[in-house]
C-alpha positions in Angstrom: 13.0 22.8 -102.9 15.9 25.3 -102.9 18.2 25.5 -105.9 21.4 24.2 -103.6 19.4 22.2 -101.1 21.7 19.5 -99.3 24.8 20.9 -101.1 27.8 22.2 -99.4 29.9 24.8 -100.3 33.7 26.1 -99.7 34.3 29.8 -100.4 37.8 31.1 -100.0 38.0 34.7 -98.9 34.6 34.3 -97.9 34.3 36.7 -95.0 34.1 40.1 -96.9 33.7 41.4 -100.2 32.7 39.2 -103.4 33.4 36.1 -101.0 30.8 37.3 -98.5 28.3 38.0 -101.2 28.7 34.6 -102.8 28.5 32.9 -99.5 25.2 34.5 -98.5 23.8 33.9 -102.1 24.7 30.1 -101.9 23.3 30.0 -98.3 20.1 31.8 -99.5 19.6 29.2 -102.0 20.0 26.3 -99.4 23.8 25.5 -99.4 25.6 24.8 -96.2 28.8 27.1 -96.5 32.3 26.9 -95.0 34.3 30.0 -95.5 37.9 30.1 -95.5 39.8 33.5 -94.7 42.6 35.4 -93.1 42.3 38.9 -91.6 39.5 40.3 -89.4 38.0 37.5 -87.4 35.2 39.6 -86.2 34.2 39.7 -90.0 34.5 36.1 -90.2 32.2 35.6 -87.3 29.8 37.9 -88.5 29.7 36.3 -91.9 28.9 32.8 -90.3 26.2 34.3 -88.3 24.6 35.9 -91.3 24.7 32.5 -93.1 23.2 30.7 -90.3 20.5 33.2 -89.9 19.5 32.0 -93.4 18.6 28.6 -92.0 21.5 26.6 -93.1 24.9 25.5 -91.5 28.0 27.3 -91.6 31.6 27.1 -90.3 34.7 29.5 -90.4 38.2 28.0 -91.1 41.0 30.7 -90.7 43.2 29.5 -93.4 46.1 30.8 -95.6 45.2 29.0 -99.0 48.7 29.7 -100.1 49.9 27.0 -97.7 49.4 23.6 -99.3 49.1 21.8 -95.9 46.9 24.3 -94.3 44.3 24.3 -97.5 44.6 20.5 -97.0 43.7 20.5 -93.4 40.7 23.0 -94.3 39.4 20.7 -96.9 39.3 17.6 -94.5 37.6 19.7 -91.8 34.8 20.7 -94.2 34.5 17.1 -95.3 34.6 15.9 -91.7 31.9 18.4 -90.6 29.4 17.9 -93.6 30.3 14.5 -95.1 31.0 15.9 -98.7 32.0 19.1 -100.6 29.9 19.9 -103.7 31.0 23.5 -104.7 34.1 25.1 -104.5 34.5 28.9 -105.1 38.0 30.3 -105.2 37.8 33.9 -104.3 40.8 34.6 -102.1 42.9 37.4 -103.6 45.4 40.2 -102.8 46.9 43.0 -104.5 50.3 44.5 -104.4 50.5 47.1 -107.2 53.6 48.6 -108.5 55.2 49.3 -112.2 57.3 46.2 -113.0 60.3 48.6 -112.9 59.7 49.1 -109.2 58.1 45.7 -108.2 60.0 43.6 -105.8 60.2 40.1 -106.0 58.3 39.7 -102.7 55.5 41.8 -104.3 55.3 39.3 -107.4 55.6 36.2 -105.5 52.9 37.0 -102.6 50.4 37.7 -105.3 51.1 34.6 -107.3 51.2 32.6 -104.0 47.8 33.6 -102.8 45.7 34.3 -106.0 47.1 31.4 -108.1 48.8 28.9 -106.0 46.0 29.2 -103.5 43.4 28.3 -106.2 45.5 25.4 -107.4 45.8 24.1 -103.7 42.2 24.1 -103.3 41.4 22.5 -106.6 44.2 19.9 -105.8 42.7 19.0 -102.5 39.0 18.9 -103.7 39.8 17.0 -106.9 39.6 13.5 -105.5 36.4 14.1 -103.6 34.7 15.3 -106.8 36.3 12.7 -108.7 34.9 9.7 -106.4 31.3 11.6 -106.1 31.2 11.9 -109.8 30.0 15.4 -109.1 31.5 19.0 -108.2 31.0 22.6 -109.3 34.1 24.9 -109.3 34.1 28.8 -109.9 37.2 30.6 -109.8 37.4 34.4 -109.7 39.7 35.9 -112.1 39.6 39.4 -113.5 39.1 41.4 -116.5 42.9 42.2 -116.1 43.9 38.6 -116.4 42.3 39.0 -120.1 43.8 42.3 -120.9 46.6 43.4 -118.6 46.8 46.4 -116.5 49.6 48.6 -116.0 51.1 48.6 -112.4 49.4 45.2 -111.9 51.6 42.8 -113.7 51.6 40.4 -110.5 47.9 40.6 -110.4 47.2 40.3 -114.2 49.6 37.3 -114.4 47.8 35.7 -111.4 44.4 36.2 -112.9 45.4 34.9 -116.3 46.9 31.8 -114.4 43.5 31.2 -113.0 42.0 31.0 -116.5 44.6 28.4 -117.6 44.1 26.4 -114.4 40.2 26.4 -114.6 40.5 25.2 -118.6 42.9 22.5 -117.7 40.9 21.2 -114.7 37.5 21.2 -116.8 39.2 19.1 -119.4 40.4 16.7 -116.7 37.2 16.1 -114.8 34.6 16.8 -117.3 33.7 13.4 -117.8 33.2 12.8 -114.1 30.2 15.4 -114.1 32.5 18.1 -112.6 32.5 21.7 -113.9 35.2 24.3 -113.8 34.4 27.8 -114.8 35.9 31.4 -114.1 34.3 34.7 -113.6 36.2 37.7 -114.8 34.9 40.9 -112.7 35.5 44.2 -113.9 35.5 47.3 -111.3 33.3 46.0 -108.5 32.8 47.9 -105.4 34.9 46.2 -102.4 37.4 47.0 -99.7 40.2 46.5 -102.5 38.8 49.1 -104.9 37.7 51.4 -102.0 41.0 52.7 -101.6 41.5 54.0 -105.0 41.8 57.6 -105.5 38.5 59.4 -106.8 40.2 60.4 -109.9 41.0 56.7 -110.7 37.7 55.5 -109.9 36.1 58.1 -112.2 38.6 57.4 -115.3 37.6 53.5 -114.5 33.8 54.4 -114.7 34.4 56.5 -117.8 35.8 53.0 -119.5 32.5 51.1 -118.6 29.5 51.5 -121.0 27.1 51.0 -118.4 28.9 54.0 -116.5 28.7 52.6 -113.2 30.5 50.0 -111.0 29.7 46.8 -110.4 28.2 45.3 -107.0 29.7 42.2 -105.1 26.0 40.8 -105.4 26.4 40.9 -109.3 29.4 38.5 -109.0 27.3 36.4 -106.6 24.5 36.1 -109.0 26.5 34.8 -111.5 28.5 32.1 -109.3 25.0 30.9 -108.3 24.1 30.2 -111.7 27.6 28.5 -112.6 27.2 26.2 -109.4 23.8 25.1 -109.9 22.6 22.4 -112.1 21.2 25.1 -114.6 24.8 25.3 -115.6 25.5 21.6 -115.7 26.3 21.8 -119.5 28.8 24.7 -119.1 32.5 24.1 -118.4 35.9 25.6 -119.2 34.3 29.0 -119.6 35.5 32.7 -118.4 32.5 34.9 -118.3 33.0 38.4 -117.8 30.7 40.3 -115.2 32.1 44.1 -116.2 29.2 46.2 -117.3 30.8 45.9 -120.9 34.0 47.3 -119.9 36.4 44.8 -122.1 33.7 44.3 -124.9 
């Protein structure tokens, strides 16, 4: 039997990058997957096709997780389709980089709204489901900059640090109900978000990594699979770096 056979997973930002890799990895291991995303609808449709090609069911929901009511409706739609939700992966995120001196209020608010409030919204709406089921696995994607900070990314760093506090608080609240909440802190991962960086910046970043290479979305997906499986049933409230030793 597949590791996640019969389980239903919700992955936010699931149409591309880390979210797509996580969605496909969970599907390979038997989970039905609902992806929530905004942006390119063709990418979303393709990801759903690729998930279904693995022999499980999939659905896509165009949803801005920063919107409280929209995210609530998405959770209800998934529950109506599959009857339950077992796994939540909070991956949706954006960047609006700037030095604090130049950062606008809108740049700060938009990143906090999607990255942190979006994770809160999804945790809030799935919380009663997991509580009633006495089962749930939640993984939220933080970042090494949520642990160490980064110049020009005060908004992003704050949002990712907030995810860590949110994860630990939720873990304490529902641990007795058989629900686990953990966070992954990726380092420099090859995605559309990092592809736009100048080559000099990429080289400088790699020079800081003891393994001397960037990570792949699949590296994060493999760790997420472990954390949402019953192999990690006694792990909760943890923040696990996946960064090639960048923040050792």
